[in-house]
C-alpha positions as a printed Julia matrix, in Angstrom:
79×3 Matrix{Float64}:
  -6.76  30.01  -18.51
  -8.53  27.67  -16.16
 -11.76  25.19  -15.77
 -13.69  25.23  -12.66
 -14.29  21.63  -11.62
 -17.3   20.33   -8.85
 -16.54  17.66   -6.89
 -18.84  15.29   -4.04
 -17.48  15.21   -0.74
 -18.03  13.44    1.92
 -17.57  15.64    6.08
 -17.7   13.32    8.18
 -17.41  14.07   12.7
 -15.06  12.62   14.11
 -15.22  10.65   17.84
 -12.26  12.35   18.39
 -12.98  15.74   17.87
 -12.12  17.34   13.7
 -13.61  15.83   10.81
 -12.81  14.42    8.3
 -13.07  13.78    3.88
 -13.62  11.56    1.01
 -13.56  12.97   -2.41
 -16.05   9.1    -3.83
 -14.6   10.58   -7.56
 -10.82  10.2    -5.82
  -9.62   7.69   -4.14
  -6.68   9.49   -3.13
  -7.75  12.47   -1.93
  -8.25  11.94    1.64
  -7.31  14.9     4.49
  -9.28  16.41    8.01
  -9.24  19.08    9.58
 -10.25  20.39   13.65
 -13.07  22.29   11.88
 -15.25  21.88    9.09
 -13.98  25.49    7.61
 -10.85  24.07    8.08
 -11.19  19.99    6.66
 -13.24  21.91    3.48
 -10.61  24.28    3.14
  -7.75  21.14    3.12
 -10.38  18.97    0.45
 -10.72  22.25   -1.76
  -6.18  22.7    -1.74
  -5.9   18.29   -1.31
  -8.37  18.22   -4.94
  -6.09  20.71   -6.32
  -3.0   18.68   -6.31
  -4.87  15.33   -7.23
  -5.71  17.37  -10.37
  -2.34  18.56  -10.77
  -0.7   15.1   -10.45
  -2.67  13.37  -12.69
  -2.42  15.68  -15.3
   1.05  16.02  -15.32
   0.93  12.27  -15.38
  -1.17  12.28  -18.43
  -4.22  10.08  -16.31
  -8.15  11.69  -16.8
  -9.53  13.8   -14.66
 -11.82  12.63  -13.54
 -15.88  13.74  -13.73
 -17.9   13.88  -10.54
 -20.55  11.36  -11.15
 -20.85  10.61   -8.03
 -24.63   9.66   -6.16
 -26.23  12.37   -5.05
 -26.63  12.91   -1.74
 -29.8   14.05    0.29
 -31.14  14.62    3.96
 -33.9   13.62    4.94
 -36.58  14.23    8.35
 -38.64  11.94   10.35
 -41.47  12.37   11.78
 -40.87   8.99   14.75
 -44.3    8.11   18.06
 -42.65   7.53   20.91
 -42.53   4.53   22.09
């Protein structure tokens, strides 16, 4: 039986191209990809591996208690 887990990730574009990913609830997870889709796929794989290692070592599987991240748009009058 499997249990679905959801984690917040930070997907950040890199100046030289591609994207890097971190997972605040799993500080050991860092990955990247050439496209956003590649980075997301790599993140899923890295998260699954990190959780398997934690489980096999008898360590806690942390919940995603990351703060909610939203984007807002504001209007700025031209100078």
